[in-house]
PARO-513089 format. One record per residue (C-alpha): residue number from 1; x, y, z; residue in one letter. Coordinates in pm, whole numbers, plus 50000, padded with zeros to 5 digits. Each point is the difference from the previous one (the first is absolute). Layout:
! PARO-513089
SITE   num       X       Y       Z   residuo
SITE   NUM       X       Y       Z         A
...
! end
This chain:
! PARO-513089
SITE   num       X       Y       Z   residuo
SITE     1   23561   44734   02769         M
SITE     2   49705   49912   50164         A
SITE     3   49990   49663   50156         E
SITE     4   49788   49736   49822         P
SITE     5   49713   49844   50183         I
SITE     6   50093   49632   50119         Q
SITE     7   49804   49701   50121         P
SITE     8   49946   50015   50383         E
SITE     9   50255   49848   50202         D
SITE    10   49731   49768   50202         E
SITE    11   50232   49839   50270         A
SITE    12   49744   50065   50270         M
SITE    13   49691   49844   49799         T
SITE    14   49892   49689   50197         A
SITE    15   50046   49631   49845         V
SITE    16   49667   49813   49990         N
SITE    17   50096   49644   50149         L
SITE    18   49623   49949   50070         D
SITE    19   49995   49661   49786         A
SITE    20   50268   49812   50161         L
SITE    21   49798   49881   50285         I
SITE    22   49624   49946   49942         P
SITE    23   49752   50118   50240         R
SITE    24   49772   49780   50196         E
SITE    25   49686   50035   50224         D
SITE    26   50099   49917   50367         F
SITE    27   49697   49834   50053         E
SITE    28   50036   49748   49692         V
SITE    29   50203   49721   50182         R
SITE    30   49978   49627   50092         T
SITE    31   50051   49860   50332         E
SITE    32   50350   49988   50161         F
SITE    33   50005   49626   50080         G
SITE    34   50269   49902   50212         R
SITE    35   50299   50255   50026         A
SITE    36   50318   49946   49796         F
SITE    37   50351   50156   50048         P
SITE    38   50036   50315   49811         K
SITE    39   50342   50104   49832         S
SITE    40   50166   50280   50153         Q
SITE    41   50173   50129   49693         T
SITE    42   49908   50083   49639         L
SITE    43   50279   49914   49724         K
SITE    44   49989   50195   49677         I
SITE    45   49885   49661   49792         N
SITE    46   49687   49998   50212         D
SITE    47   49901   50320   49794         L
SITE    48   50062   49816   49660         E
SITE    49   49690   49906   49793         P
SITE    50   49802   49696   50107         N
SITE    51   50205   49981   50337         A
SITE    52   49790   49874   50284         F
SITE    53   50022   50303   50200         L
SITE    54   49962   50268   49734         Y
SITE    55   49690   49807   49884         D
SITE    56   49852   50021   50344         A
SITE    57   50076   50381   50064         L
SITE    58   49706   50224   50030         R
SITE    59   49952   50373   50120         K
SITE    60   49686   50088   50222         P
SITE    61   49729   50135   49760         D
SITE    62   50027   50302   50191         F
SITE    63   50361   50035   49963         Q
SITE    64   50090   50333   49843         R
SITE    65   50139   49981   49632         E
SITE    66   50368   49895   50009         T
SITE    67   50099   50340   49806         A
SITE    68   50197   50222   50263         N
SITE    69   50363   49918   49900         W
SITE    70   50192   50176   49731         D
SITE    71   50259   49852   49765         S
SITE    72   50275   50107   50209         T
SITE    73   49836   49822   50330         K
SITE    74   49952   49666   49816         I
SITE    75   50374   49990   49858         V
SITE    76   50128   50089   50351         E
SITE    77   49793   49743   50144         F
SITE    78   50087   49710   49765         V
SITE    79   50354   50126   50035         R
SITE    80   49989   49984   50396         T
SITE    81   49842   49659   49979         F
SITE    82   50282   49865   49766         L
SITE    83   50289   50156   50224         D
SITE    84   49832   49796   50322         G
SITE    85   49930   50330   50175         D
SITE    86   49736   49996   50288         L
SITE    87   49652   50016   49878         I
SITE    88   49707   49998   50250         P
SITE    89   49782   49653   50017         A
SITE    90   49719   49967   49781         V
SITE    91   49669   49931   50201         I
SITE    92   49790   49731   49846         L
SITE    93   49655   49826   50110         W
SITE    94   49904   49664   49910         Q
SITE    95   49650   49944   49908         S
SITE    96   49896   49691   49837         G
SITE    97   50161   49961   49674         R
SITE    98   50107   50383   49984         Y
SITE    99   50292   50165   50161         T
SITE   100   49925   50334   50066         F
SITE   101   50258   50286   50017         V
SITE   102   49928   50242   50309         I
SITE   103   50299   50174   49984         D
SITE   104   50261   50023   49716         G
SITE   105   49807   49998   49653         A
SITE   106   50232   50266   49860         H
SITE   107   50283   49793   50100         R
SITE   108   49877   49678   49862         L
SITE   109   49861   50156   49681         S
SITE   110   50333   50178   49904         A
SITE   111   50200   49696   50040         L
SITE   112   49706   49824   49805         A
SITE   113   50033   50268   49731         A
SITE   114   50360   49931   49979         W
SITE   115   49951   49641   49953         V
SITE   116   49726   49998   49754         H
SITE   117   50153   50328   49833         D
SITE   118   49649   50161   50030         D
SITE   119   49998   50357   50158         Y
SITE   120   49656   50048   49881         G
SITE   121   49987   49931   49637         D
SITE   122   50066   49626   49927         K
SITE   123   49793   49702   49995         E
SITE   124   49878   49975   50352         I
SITE   125   49919   50394   50000         S
SITE   126   49855   49977   49654         R
SITE   127   49774   49719   50099         K
SITE   128   49899   50181   50315         F
SITE   129   49923   50343   49847         F
SITE   130   49835   49853   49684         Q
SITE   131   50296   50128   49807         N
SITE   132   49905   50342   50086         E
SITE   133   50329   50140   50113         I
SITE   134   49997   50372   50023         P
SITE   135   50285   50167   49827         V
SITE   136   50138   50171   50328         E
SITE   137   49993   49624   50149         Q
SITE   138   50169   49871   49693         Q
SITE   139   50278   50299   50038         R
SITE   140   50049   49887   50352         A
SITE   141   50061   49643   49928         A
SITE   142   50248   50078   49718         D
SITE   143   50177   50240   50210         R
SITE   144   50034   49722   50280         T
SITE   145   50137   49729   49752         R
SITE   146   50258   50211   49854         K
SITE   147   50109   50099   50349         E
SITE   148   50014   49635   50117         I
SITE   149   50171   49895   49691         D
SITE   150   50255   50268   50014         A
SITE   151   50082   49975   50388         T
SITE   152   49905   49655   50083         I
SITE   153   49930   49756   49726         G
SITE   154   49661   49823   49952         S
SITE   155   49931   49689   50175         Y
SITE   156   50022   49763   49690         I
SITE   157   50335   50146   49978         E
SITE   158   50088   49869   50341         H
SITE   159   49869   49649   49905         K
SITE   160   50222   50004   49689         K
SITE   161   50293   50094   50181         A
SITE   162   49979   49670   50203         I
SITE   163   49977   49782   49688         E
SITE   164   50257   50198   49767         F
SITE   165   50206   50232   50259         P
SITE   166   50261   50028   49732         Q
SITE   167   49741   50222   49771         N
SITE   168   49898   50221   50307         S
SITE   169   50146   50306   50172         K
SITE   170   50209   49909   50303         P
SITE   171   49768   50180   50254         E
SITE   172   49665   49842   49883         I
SITE   173   50179   49641   50034         V
SITE   174   50111   50108   50364         E
SITE   175   49630   50088   50084         R
SITE   176   49838   49709   49815         A
SITE   177   50201   49776   50222         R
SITE   178   49883   50159   50311         R
SITE   179   49631   49993   49907         L
SITE   180   49964   49653   50109         G
SITE   181   50088   50104   50350         S
SITE   182   49796   50324   50010         L
SITE   183   49667   50018   50150         A
SITE   184   49732   50233   50140         L
SITE   185   49880   49931   50380         Q
SITE   186   49633   49912   50039         L
SITE   187   49790   50053   50313         Q
SITE   188   49661   49839   50036         W
SITE   189   49662   50145   50150         V
SITE   190   49880   49731   50227         P
SITE   191   49714   49801   49847         D
SITE   192   49680   50213   50090         S
SITE   193   49675   50120   49839         D
SITE   194   49996   50226   49690         A
SITE   195   49904   50304   50235         K
SITE   196   50300   49956   50233         K
SITE   197   50220   49975   49686         A
SITE   198   49843   50306   49840         E
SITE   199   50066   50193   50318         D
SITE   200   50332   49900   50003         S
SITE   201   50070   50129   49643         F
SITE   202   49868   50367   50081         F
SITE   203   50189   50002   50341         K
SITE   204   50322   49883   49846         I
SITE   205   49980   50225   49681         N
SITE   206   49872   50327   50195         Q
SITE   207   50270   49983   50224         E
SITE   208   50289   49861   49786         A
SITE   209   49918   50131   49655         V
SITE   210   49773   50296   50055         G
SITE   211   49714   49958   49773         I
SITE   212   49851   50320   49885         D
SITE   213   49693   50081   50188         R
SITE   214   49771   50045   49718         T
SITE   215   50120   49677   49855         E
SITE   216   49938   49823   50337         L
SITE   217   49660   50137   50027         R
SITE   218   49945   49849   49637         I
SITE   219   50147   49663   50088         L
SITE   220   49765   49979   50300         K
SITE   221   49706   50108   49804         A
SITE   222   50088   49766   49691         R
SITE   223   49650   49838   49980         T
SITE   224   49817   50336   49987         S
SITE   225   49882   50122   49671         P
SITE   226   50219   50306   49979         N
SITE   227   50319   49785   50076         A
SITE   228   49901   49747   49733         I
SITE   229   49906   50266   49751         A
SITE   230   50311   50197   50066         A
SITE   231   50219   49678   49910         R
SITE   232   49804   49911   49686         V
SITE   233   50104   50343   49875         I
SITE   234   50340   50059   50090         V
SITE   235   50130   49679   49863         R
SITE   236   49800   50044   49677         N
SITE   237   49784   49678   50103         A
SITE   238   50321   49778   50003         T
SITE   239   50204   49810   50260         G
SITE   240   49852   49859   50300         H
SITE   241   49596   50010   49954         K
SITE   242   49873   50120   50326         Y
SITE   243   49662   49972   49838         W
SITE   244   50017   49637   49920         S
SITE   245   49742   49894   50264         G
SITE   246   49727   50203   49824         F
SITE   247   49800   49840   49688         S
SITE   248   50213   49939   49670         N
SITE   249   49751   50260   49822         D
SITE   250   50005   50276   50264         L
SITE   251   50403   49952   50044         G
SITE   252   50039   50049   49597         A
SITE   253   49769   50288   50015         A
SITE   254   50222   50145   50294         M
SITE   255   50316   49965   49796         E
SITE   256   49862   50143   49694         T
SITE   257   49917   50330   50205         I
SITE   258   50353   49973   50196         G
SITE   259   50171   50010   49650         R
SITE   260   49791   50305   49898         E
SITE   261   50076   50193   50305         I
SITE   262   50372   49883   49978         F
SITE   263   50000   50148   49649         S
SITE   264   49840   50317   50098         I
SITE   265   50261   50061   50308         L
SITE   266   50330   49851   49886         F
SITE   267   50028   50039   49636         Y
SITE   268   50219   50053   49838         P
SITE   269   50284   49917   50250         P
SITE   270   50169   50280   50162         L
SITE   271   50351   50063   49881         E
SITE   272   50244   50276   50120         T
SITE   273   50125   50248   49926         P
SITE   274   49680   50089   49871         V
SITE   275   49996   50016   49607         K
SITE   276   49642   50003   49945         T
SITE   277   49679   50158   50171         L
SITE   278   49811   49683   49923         N
SITE   279   50070   49905   50348         L
SITE   280   49802   49727   50229         P
SITE   281   49777   50165   50237         V
SITE   282   50060   49778   50311         A
SITE   283   50387   49975   49939         G
SITE   284   50167   49655   49984         K
SITE   285   49814   49702   50122         S
SITE   286   50276   49796   50159         G
SITE   287   49964   50159   50343         Q
SITE   288   49651   50164   49958         A
SITE   289   49769   49739   50191         L
SITE   290   49960   50246   50291         P
SITE   291   49908   50292   49774         L
SITE   292   49744   49774   49795         I
SITE   293   49860   49868   50348         F
SITE   294   49924   50383   50068         D
SITE   295   49852   50043   49657         L
SITE   296   49760   49723   50044         V
SITE   297   49913   50131   50334         N
SITE   298   49931   50345   49855         L
SITE   299   49786   49860   49710         A
SITE   300   49775   49814   50227         N
SITE   301   49955   50247   50270         G
SITE   302   50223   49820   50270         V
SITE   303   50200   50243   50230         P
SITE   304   50370   50038   49908         V
SITE   305   50177   50033   50317         V
SITE   306   50349   50075   50124         D
SITE   307   50105   49651   50125         V
SITE   308   50193   50140   50289         K
SITE   309   49675   50089   50171         K
SITE   310   49905   49632   50033         G
SITE   311   49684   50086   50201         S
SITE   312   49829   50163   49721         H
SITE   313   50042   49726   49762         Q
SITE   314   49666   49846   49875         P
SITE   315   49957   49645   50012         G
SITE   316   49993   49780   49691         F
SITE   317   49732   49725   49937         T
SITE   318   50129   49676   49796         P
SITE   319   49828   49945   49660         D
SITE   320   49885   49653   49974         L
SITE   321   49861   50005   49673         T
SITE   322   50171   50263   49774         G
SITE   323   49704   50219   49947         E
SITE   324   50126   50281   50209         E
SITE   325   50354   49978   49821         T
SITE   326   49839   50019   49680         Y
SITE   327   49786   50310   50104         R
SITE   328   50311   50162   50138         Y
SITE   329   50184   49937   49688         L
SITE   330   49733   50151   49781         K
SITE   331   49975   50329   50218         N
SITE   332   50392   50006   49961         T
SITE   333   49975   49987   49642         R
SITE   334   49735   50266   49968         D
SITE   335   50222   50230   50208         L
SITE   336   50320   49906   49796         A
SITE   337   49838   50062   49694         Q
SITE   338   49923   50356   50123         R
SITE   339   50347   50066   50003         L
SITE   340   50124   49836   49665         S
SITE   341   49882   49819   49701         G
SITE   342   49770   50051   49728         T
SITE   343   49653   49928   50168         Q
SITE   344   49775   50313   49971         P
SITE   345   50009   50045   50355         S
SITE   346   50404   50054   49968         S
SITE   347   50139   50345   50111         L
SITE   348   50314   49888   49841         G
SITE   349   50245   50173   50289         F
SITE   350   50351   50061   49887         D
SITE   351   50203   49821   50294         P
SITE   352   50271   50253   49938         A
SITE   353   49787   50253   50138         V
SITE   354   49818   49806   50269         Y
SITE   355   50191   49711   50120         V
SITE   356   50393   50076   49912         Y
SITE   357   50239   50272   50165         S
SITE   358   50187   50228   49788         A
SITE   359   50292   49734   49989         S
SITE   360   49797   49743   49887         G
SITE   361   49947   49782   50319         K
SITE   362   49646   49861   50061         H
SITE   363   49840   50129   50295         Q
SITE   364   49751   49744   50160         P
SITE   365   49855   50244   50252         T
SITE   366   49877   50251   49675         S
SITE   367   49866   49676   49832         F
SITE   368   49785   49925   50297         L
SITE   369   49903   50359   50025         A
SITE   370   49871   50024   49642         I
SITE   371   49827   49686   50020         V
SITE   372   49806   50104   50317         S
SITE   373   49913   50332   49838         L
SITE   374   49898   49855   49685         T
SITE   375   49763   49744   50194         R
SITE   376   49874   50305   50197         K
SITE   377   49919   50202   49669         L
SITE   378   49835   49719   49864         V
SITE   379   49770   49949   50316         E
SITE   380   49928   50344   50005         Q
SITE   381   49925   50041   49649         D
SITE   382   50288   50307   49955         K
SITE   383   50205   49823   49695         L
SITE   384   49841   50245   49762         K
SITE   385   50060   50315   50218         K
SITE   386   50356   49862   50050         F
SITE   387   50037   49958   49619         T
SITE   388   49928   50399   49973         L
SITE   389   50301   50097   50221         I
SITE   390   50220   49687   49953         R
SITE   391   50262   50173   49760         R
SITE   392   50077   50266   50276         E
SITE   393   50008   49721   50269         F
SITE   394   50286   49806   49810         E
SITE   395   50198   50318   49897         E
SITE   396   49997   50088   50380         F
SITE   397   50114   49643   50098         L
SITE   398   50283   50016   49739         I
SITE   399   50128   50347   50128         T
SITE   400   49991   49891   50336         N
SITE   401   50116   49653   49994         K
SITE   402   50210   50028   50323         E
SITE   403   49681   50031   50210         F
SITE   404   49922   49634   49999         I
SITE   405   50345   49939   50113         N
SITE   406   49981   50249   50285         Q
SITE   407   49672   49830   50117         V
SITE   408   50137   49673   49988         V
SITE   409   50281   50063   50185         T
SITE   410   49792   50198   50271         K
SITE   411   49733   49761   49996         R
SITE   412   50125   49685   49902         G
SITE   413   49935   49781   49702         S
SITE   414   49709   49760   49892         G
SITE   415   49745   49943   50239         A
SITE   416   50135   50259   50226         K
SITE   417   50010   50277   49777         G
SITE   418   49793   49949   49681         Y
SITE   419   49675   50177   50177         D
SITE   420   50225   50304   50062         W
SITE   421   50071   50002   49619         V
SITE   422   49661   49915   49917         E
SITE   423   49908   50320   50202         D
SITE   424   50267   50232   49831         L
SITE   425   49825   49871   49665         F
SITE   426   49667   50110   50144         E
SITE   427   50110   50338   50114         K
SITE   428   50182   50067   49662         I
SITE   429   49662   49912   49815         L
SITE   430   49789   50191   50233         G
SITE   431   50201   50303   49924         G
SITE   432   50002   49961   49649         L
SITE   433   49632   49932   49996         G
SITE   434   49934   50327   50181         S
SITE   435   50192   50179   49722         G
SITE   436   50328   50040   50190         M
SITE   437   50354   50008   49816         D
SITE   438   50289   49821   50086         S
SITE   439   50161   50317   50178         A
SITE   440   49669   49995   50221         A
SITE   441   49994   49638   50071         I
SITE   442   50360   49999   50121         L
SITE   443   49944   50297   50226         E
SITE   444   49685   49813   50113         G
SITE   445   50212   49687   50056         L
SITE   446   50263   50225   50176         K
SITE   447   49714   50115   50275         R
SITE   448   49856   49646   50032         D
SITE   449   50131   49884   50348         Q
SITE   450   50009   49614   49837         K
SITE   451   50211   50091   49703         F
SITE   452   50201   50327   50106         S
SITE   453   50320   49814   50009         F
SITE   454   50005   49945   49590         L
SITE   455   50261   50211   49857         T
SITE   456   50076   50059   49621         K
SITE   457   50309   49823   49865         Y
SITE   458   50322   50260   49992         Q
SITE   459   50274   49896   49743         P
SITE   460   50313   49922   50153         A
SITE   461   50287   50228   49964         D
SITE   462   50270   49864   49739         E
SITE   463   50248   49931   50271         E
SITE   464   49762   49793   50166         D
SITE   465   49926   49764   49694         A
SITE   466   50131   49638   49982         P
SITE   467   50333   49954   49913         K
SITE   468   50110   49769   49702         G
SITE   469   49974   49970   49642         K
SITE   470   49728   49730   49982         K
SITE   471   49650   50067   50057         F
SITE   472   49825   49784   50248         S
SITE   473   49669   49815   49892         R
SITE   474   49770   50241   50181         N
SITE   475   50144   50282   49826         V
SITE   476   49969   49816   49657         K
SITE   477   49642   49906   50084         S
SITE   478   49946   50364   50135         A
SITE   479   50131   50138   49656         A
SITE   480   49799   49764   49781         Y
SITE   481   49659   50065   50196         I
SITE   482   50043   50378   49995         R
SITE   483   50042   50026   49637         E
SITE   484   49744   49724   49923         A
SITE   485   49733   50163   50222         L
SITE   486   50034   50329   49792         Q
SITE   487   49907   49823   49648         T
SITE   488   49771   49725   50132         S
SITE   489   49672   49924   49796         M
SITE   490   49714   50188   50135         R
SITE   491   49622   49901   50002         C
SITE   492   49801   50233   49748         K
SITE   493   49728   50038   50254         L
SITE   494   50146   50063   50336         C
SITE   495   50358   50098   49903         G
SITE   496   50155   49772   50240         C
SITE   497   50307   49766   49918         R
SITE   498   49912   49665   49866         M
SITE   499   50188   49644   50024         Q
SITE   500   50002   49784   49707         S
SITE   501   49806   49713   50161         K
SITE   502   49681   50236   50080         S
SITE   503   49943   50177   49682         I
SITE   504   49662   49997   49804         S
SITE   505   49948   50123   49642         V
SITE   506   49718   50231   49996         D
SITE   507   49811   50173   49714         H
SITE   508   50098   50378   50027         A
SITE   509   49652   50072   49844         V
SITE   510   49754   49725   50094         D
SITE   511   49844   49745   49785         R
SITE   512   49672   50127   50080         K
SITE   513   50109   50352   49879         Y
SITE   514   50113   49875   49671         G
SITE   515   50360   49926   50115         G
SITE   516   50176   49751   49781         T
SITE   517   50257   49742   50068         A
SITE   518   50281   50184   49811         H
SITE   519   50339   50029   50152         I
SITE   520   49953   50390   50030         D
SITE   521   49680   49948   50228         N
SITE   522   50201   49753   50239         A
SITE   523   50127   50125   50341         Q
SITE   524   50134   49832   50327         L
SITE   525   49844   50038   50313         T
SITE   526   49967   49815   50356         H
SITE   527   49759   49734   49965         P
SITE   528   49785   50163   50273         Y
SITE   529   49999   50343   49855         C
SITE   530   49892   49825   49670         N
SITE   531   49708   49861   50187         S
SITE   532   49877   50343   50141         I
SITE   533   50096   50195   49698         K
SITE   534   49675   50164   49981         D
SITE   535   49971   50090   50362         W
SITE   536   50339   50169   49988         L
SITE   537   49910   50199   49694         M
SITE   538   49675   50116   50176         A
SITE   539   50194   50100   50310         N
SITE   540   50255   50204   49813         G
SITE   541   50273   49762   49946         K
SITE   542   50110   50077   49660         Q
SITE   543   50227   49798   49804         A
SITE   544   50392   50020   50107         A
SITE   545   50226   50168   49803         E
! end
């Protein structure tokens, strides 16, 4: 019997704890006045609501999102604290009325989440994210809470165990009685100016935690229009408002555009194993900041660079008024609308064809490549000609899905390899535009020094097939995608596959030629194809079968 498709086991999905410790600008501070002795430890009740220390805790505004731990790591850390095991000291810096976390934001946030029973989905988080909790964030929170309750017990259970030990589990009573003596060790950055404290943050985190280089680049460019625009988009205009220094009207306009782009890129939420071709073109939003930063750069003509080549990185100019950020957002929206949506400019790309592997994994490198290619086609006024050969192009991509993986494996992902994938796309389009068939294009790639390493997939022998009776999530997704692509809806003008969120209803016989609004005269097309219907017909593109 075939195994039914089950919901994904998302154990490795990050839990968003970003709301538990608010952000604040390092420069917003009061004078130190005379120095006071500082506590060398933090007890668990210091993280309770309205506790003096918890109320004063802040993260620097350039601190990366506190969303890199999965449920297992959070549970293990809380258990480590409760067992009294060794935990590295949390490093703080006192600046006026605020206490900034220089190192240890995830540790403090994990404990605060346990105390508040908020793993990204309760009161603090809902206020922070304006009640816009993504499905994947909610699921990660639910899973974490269930694991905590099943293996450790909630914080409120431990408090009740002190008052009513006879009604509590013995192991919880034992841990609860230890809580009063348990504490995290604290270290303090010496009183200094904000610049020195910021330098300390980057030095400590680069060496000890290992901030991703692209993420580090975004943090250091946090006041630039591309970094602010990326943050407006990736959190759906919720969370910490990096744009709060701009005028209220401009900030509101940015949030509106940011939500539009978020919907285009990330809706509906990605679920695996894949059970629909209605896939988000940009994958999951939770860890997408570097990808969206590169998208914003591509949409605005800013070089997308390999962050390992530091000497080639462009500088960034702070946006003091918000006008540049607003312009960056509008340009990004225009380009995003080319990919998906119902605007007349929308090509309505099927993500399963362009940016997902055969097994349903989102491919950021392909995403950047098709974004860059689309921008180039617009600038060179070649979209119409692309539409004439689009069907053959997409069929080639589907038949040779493994080529993208091979390019990424050899040349790197993201900024390191997207231009290679884009170049591959252009070579395929060039061949099709010259009248070559798939076999001739494959032969040409084999002779091309740049792509001679590409090889067609060879099915594994039966004896090499994975053992076991259960299908993996990848196999389940691959099986669905393989079947679904065979029966996809197709545009009646170009013959290419359509995604349900990018459909236009067209008159098969135009109204100007007497066409009626009867259902027999209705046909589904891509919005862009509908907008150039007369041109397509005049240039030999007949209605698709």
